[in-house]
MARTOR-713642 format. One record per residue (C-alpha): residue number from 0; residue in three letters; x, y, z. Coordinates in nm, 3 decimals, padded with zeros to 5 digits. Each point is the difference from the previous one (the first is absolute). Layout:
BEGIN
    k    r        u        v        w
  NUM  ALA        X        Y        Z
...
END
This chain:
BEGIN
    k    r        u        v        w
    0  MET  -05.224   01.446   03.192
    1  THR   00.160   00.086  -00.313
    2  LYS  -00.042   00.339  -00.178
    3  ARG  -00.188  -00.006  -00.330
    4  SER   00.094   00.197  -00.296
    5  GLU   00.056  -00.069  -00.375
    6  PRO  -00.260  -00.227  -00.190
    7  ARG   00.094  -00.388   00.024
    8  ARG   00.123  -00.229  -00.298
    9  GLU  -00.199  -00.301  -00.039
   10  ALA   00.140  -00.362   00.037
   11  ALA  -00.095  -00.073  -00.322
   12  ASN   00.274   00.159  -00.154
   13  VAL   00.265  -00.196   00.234
   14  VAL  -00.025  -00.348  -00.149
   15  GLY  -00.130  -00.177  -00.285
   16  PRO  -00.331  -00.145  -00.001
   17  GLU   00.106  -00.341   00.080
   18  ALA   00.094   00.054   00.344
   19  ARG  -00.151   00.243   00.271
   20  PRO   00.231   00.169   00.223
   21  SER   00.015  -00.042   00.367
   22  VAL   00.101   00.198   00.301
   23  LEU   00.100  -00.150   00.319
   24  VAL  -00.055   00.233   00.313
   25  VAL   00.191  -00.113   00.316
   26  ASP  -00.100   00.286   00.297
   27  ASP  -00.110  -00.082   00.344
   28  ASP  -00.218   00.337   00.022
   29  ILE  -00.344  -00.133  -00.115
   30  SER  -00.146   00.368  -00.095
   31  MET   00.339   00.047  -00.206
   32  ARG  -00.025  -00.363  -00.162
   33  ASP  -00.358   00.053  -00.102
   34  SER   00.088   00.348  -00.141
   35  LEU   00.289  -00.151  -00.233
   36  VAL  -00.251  -00.259  -00.090
   37  ASN  -00.278   00.230  -00.090
   38  LEU   00.262   00.220  -00.168
   39  PHE   00.168  -00.284  -00.238
   40  ARG  -00.362  -00.168  -00.080
   41  SER  -00.099   00.339  -00.133
   42  ILE   00.231  -00.029  -00.300
   43  GLY  -00.082  -00.356  -00.065
   44  LEU   00.240  -00.193   00.182
   45  ASP  -00.042  -00.302   00.205
   46  VAL   00.119   00.054   00.345
   47  VAL   00.087  -00.251   00.264
   48  ALA   00.056   00.141   00.347
   49  TYR   00.177  -00.149   00.296
   50  GLY   00.054   00.101   00.374
   51  SER   00.343  -00.140   00.052
   52  ALA   00.315  -00.127  -00.184
   53  GLN  -00.115  -00.348   00.123
   54  GLU  -00.320   00.016  -00.141
   55  LEU   00.143   00.060  -00.353
   56  LEU   00.285  -00.270   00.031
   57  GLN  -00.273  -00.270   00.091
   58  SER  -00.237   00.093  -00.293
   59  GLU   00.027  -00.106  -00.364
   60  LEU   00.087   00.324  -00.201
   61  PRO  -00.173   00.100  -00.315
   62  ASP   00.217  -00.122  -00.340
   63  VAL  -00.076   00.326  -00.192
   64  PRO   00.215   00.300  -00.026
   65  SER   00.009   00.151   00.343
   66  CYS   00.124   00.266   00.248
   67  LEU   00.024  -00.009   00.388
   68  VAL  -00.091   00.279   00.208
   69  LEU   00.176  -00.033   00.328
   70  ASP  -00.022   00.158   00.309
   71  ILE   00.368   00.028   00.194
   72  ARG  -00.150  -00.049   00.358
   73  LEU  -00.165  -00.309   00.025
   74  PRO  -00.120  -00.224   00.307
   75  GLY   00.252  -00.288  -00.012
   76  SER   00.233   00.006  -00.303
   77  SER   00.059   00.335  -00.115
   78  GLY  -00.027   00.125  -00.371
   79  LEU   00.342  -00.014  -00.040
   80  GLU   00.026  -00.346   00.132
   81  LEU  -00.261  -00.112  -00.220
   82  GLN   00.165   00.144  -00.306
   83  SER   00.330  -00.208   00.101
   84  GLU  -00.231  -00.307   00.034
   85  LEU  -00.155   00.040  -00.335
   86  ALA   00.333   00.025  -00.150
   87  LYS   00.131  -00.312   00.192
   88  LEU  -00.329  -00.209  -00.142
   89  LYS   00.096   00.154  -00.368
   90  ILE  -00.351   00.185  -00.006
   91  HIS   00.075   00.281  -00.240
   92  ILE  -00.267   00.252   00.048
   93  PRO   00.068   00.390  -00.018
   94  ILE  -00.032   00.174   00.361
   95  ILE  -00.122   00.361   00.093
   96  PHE   00.044   00.058   00.356
   97  ILE  -00.206   00.256   00.206
   98  THR   00.040   00.105   00.324
   99  ALA  -00.039   00.285   00.244
  100  HIS   00.311  -00.093   00.176
  101  GLY   00.256   00.016  -00.281
  102  ASP   00.365   00.127   00.016
  103  ILE   00.288   00.023  -00.206
  104  PRO   00.188  -00.329   00.071
  105  MET  -00.336  -00.199  -00.011
  106  THR  -00.069   00.153  -00.352
  107  VAL   00.355  -00.065  -00.119
  108  LYS  -00.037  -00.379   00.140
  109  ALA  -00.325  -00.059  -00.165
  110  MET   00.101   00.152  -00.347
  111  LYS   00.337  -00.173   00.011
  112  SER  -00.194  -00.323   00.036
  113  GLY  -00.196   00.058  -00.307
  114  ALA  -00.302   00.203   00.135
  115  ILE  -00.170   00.194  -00.309
  116  ASP  -00.087   00.313   00.230
  117  PHE  -00.026   00.121   00.361
  118  LEU  -00.280   00.219   00.080
  119  SER  -00.065   00.178   00.370
  120  LYS  -00.356   00.049   00.103
  121  PRO  -00.190   00.223  -00.105
  122  PHE   00.062  -00.019  -00.383
  123  ARG  -00.196   00.081  -00.273
  124  ASP  -00.213  -00.271  -00.160
  125  GLN   00.128   00.058  -00.379
  126  GLU   00.340  -00.039   00.143
  127  LEU  -00.068  -00.335   00.138
  128  LEU  -00.181  -00.103  -00.312
  129  ASP   00.247   00.131  -00.224
  130  GLY   00.251  -00.226   00.182
  131  VAL  -00.231  -00.300  -00.020
  132  VAL  -00.061   00.020  -00.372
  133  ALA   00.375   00.002  -00.031
  134  ALA   00.046  -00.258   00.206
  135  ILE  -00.259  -00.222  -00.183
  136  GLU   00.175   00.087  -00.321
  137  GLN   00.334  -00.107   00.109
  138  ASP  -00.156  -00.332   00.146
  139  ARG  -00.185  -00.087  -00.297
  140  ASN   00.351   00.053  -00.208
  141  ARG   00.186  -00.242   00.240
  142  ARG  -00.273  -00.253  -00.028
  143  GLY   00.041   00.027  -00.413
  144  VAL   00.366  -00.048   00.048
  145  ASP  -00.029  -00.303   00.263
  146  LYS  -00.248  -00.150  -00.265
  147  VAL   00.234   00.002  -00.274
  148  VAL   00.299  -00.117   00.203
  149  ARG  -00.209  -00.298   00.125
  150  ARG  -00.094  -00.109  -00.331
  151  LEU   00.355   00.017  -00.143
  152  GLN   00.101  -00.184   00.294
  153  SER  -00.234  -00.293  -00.106
  154  LEU   00.125   00.012  -00.339
  155  PHE   00.359  -00.027   00.101
  156  GLU  -00.090  -00.271   00.254
  157  ALA  -00.179  -00.197  -00.297
  158  LEU   00.335   00.016  -00.192
  159  SER   00.233  -00.306  -00.007
  160  PRO   00.299   00.041   00.234
  161  ARG   00.245   00.013  -00.368
  162  GLU  -00.226   00.275  -00.099
  163  GLN   00.010   00.198   00.331
  164  ASP   00.364  -00.009  -00.038
  165  VAL   00.010   00.136  -00.344
  166  LEU  -00.242   00.268   00.092
  167  LYS   00.232   00.109   00.311
  168  LEU   00.314  -00.013  -00.218
  169  VAL  -00.171   00.191  -00.282
  170  ALA  -00.131   00.263   00.270
  171  ALA   00.343   00.047   00.102
  172  GLY   00.109   00.118  -00.321
  173  LEU   00.192  -00.335  -00.173
  174  LEU  -00.027  -00.062  -00.328
  175  ASN  -00.131  -00.345  -00.167
  176  LYS   00.380  -00.156  -00.009
  177  GLN   00.083   00.149   00.340
  178  VAL  -00.310  -00.169   00.146
  179  ALA   00.097  -00.331  -00.183
  180  ALA   00.327   00.049   00.150
  181  GLU  -00.090   00.047   00.351
  182  LEU  -00.278  -00.307  -00.031
  183  GLY   00.216  -00.246  -00.191
  184  LEU  -00.229   00.006  -00.290
  185  ALA   00.006   00.047  -00.349
  186  GLU  -00.100   00.344  -00.133
  187  ILE  -00.298  -00.138  -00.206
  188  THR  -00.112  -00.184   00.316
  189  VAL  -00.011   00.334   00.179
  190  LYS  -00.198   00.151  -00.307
  191  ILE  -00.259  -00.243   00.050
  192  TYR  -00.030   00.026   00.356
  193  ARG  -00.004   00.396  -00.031
  194  GLY  -00.283  -00.053  -00.242
  195  HIS  -00.202  -00.210   00.198
  196  MET   00.048   00.209   00.303
  197  MET  -00.093   00.337  -00.168
  198  LYS  -00.328  -00.180  -00.138
  199  LYS  -00.073  -00.105   00.344
  200  MET   00.037   00.323   00.161
  201  GLY  -00.174   00.219  -00.260
  202  ALA   00.299   00.181  -00.080
  203  ARG  -00.029   00.139  -00.360
  204  SER   00.376   00.121  -00.022
  205  LEU   00.326  -00.016   00.238
  206  ALA  -00.091   00.397   00.121
  207  ASP  -00.343  -00.169   00.108
  208  LEU   00.182  -00.297   00.171
  209  ILE   00.233   00.225   00.184
  210  ARG  -00.272   00.208   00.124
  211  MET  -00.172  -00.313   00.175
  212  ALA   00.319  -00.110   00.095
  213  GLU   00.058   00.344   00.211
  214  ARG  -00.369  -00.034   00.146
  215  LEU   00.100  -00.366   00.116
  216  GLY   00.327   00.149   00.161
  217  ILE   00.197  -00.243  -00.243
  218  GLY   00.329   00.070  -00.215
  219  THR   00.162   00.316   00.174
  220  ASP   00.275  -00.191   00.085
  221  ARG   00.180  -00.324  -00.121
  222  VAL  -00.208  -00.288   00.167
  223  ARG   00.033  -00.328   00.103
  224  VAL  -00.147  -00.255  -00.245
  225  GLN  -00.150  -00.338   00.096
  226  THR   00.198  -00.319  -00.065
END
């Protein structure tokens, strides 16, 4: 089992009151799995435990800031194979690998594929808890960014085609008269479209609009406008 040492940090400091974080544990060793469940619950985390990669893939994952604690050696698909499958499914969850059979090539492969940490058994409880706290914080931040991008994407899609064109060209650095020439419009018409577009996007300034466009991946190069 794990080695105990320093006092544990409570999960209440990991995320805000709006969402209780969760740890997913995948380990085929029942005693290790139970020990990990008890460890994470002792600091107030919700825990969902699985005995195999297949069990996790067939389950509905909690929609809260989370971390996956994953054993490398599993029946059926290995931990590394599960990591790859989650990436293919675009399931973004920070992973901490644990193993009694780690080697350098395996560690390098896991870390290059985005793992947060790779711990060899036996490890200190606090070492694992620190990693989980950091991973959950990372996932919470990612979720916050994703939420903002989804909102901006919704606002962008609500623009008229011509307003979208104006946004793209303004974000690419064009002046009103250059946008007008690009679109074959009068400059005053471009100003009207730009005002409507900024109001709909909730942009208070040009700098605000540029930041929104960057979040959406718009405007880094000259863009193709709609005809």
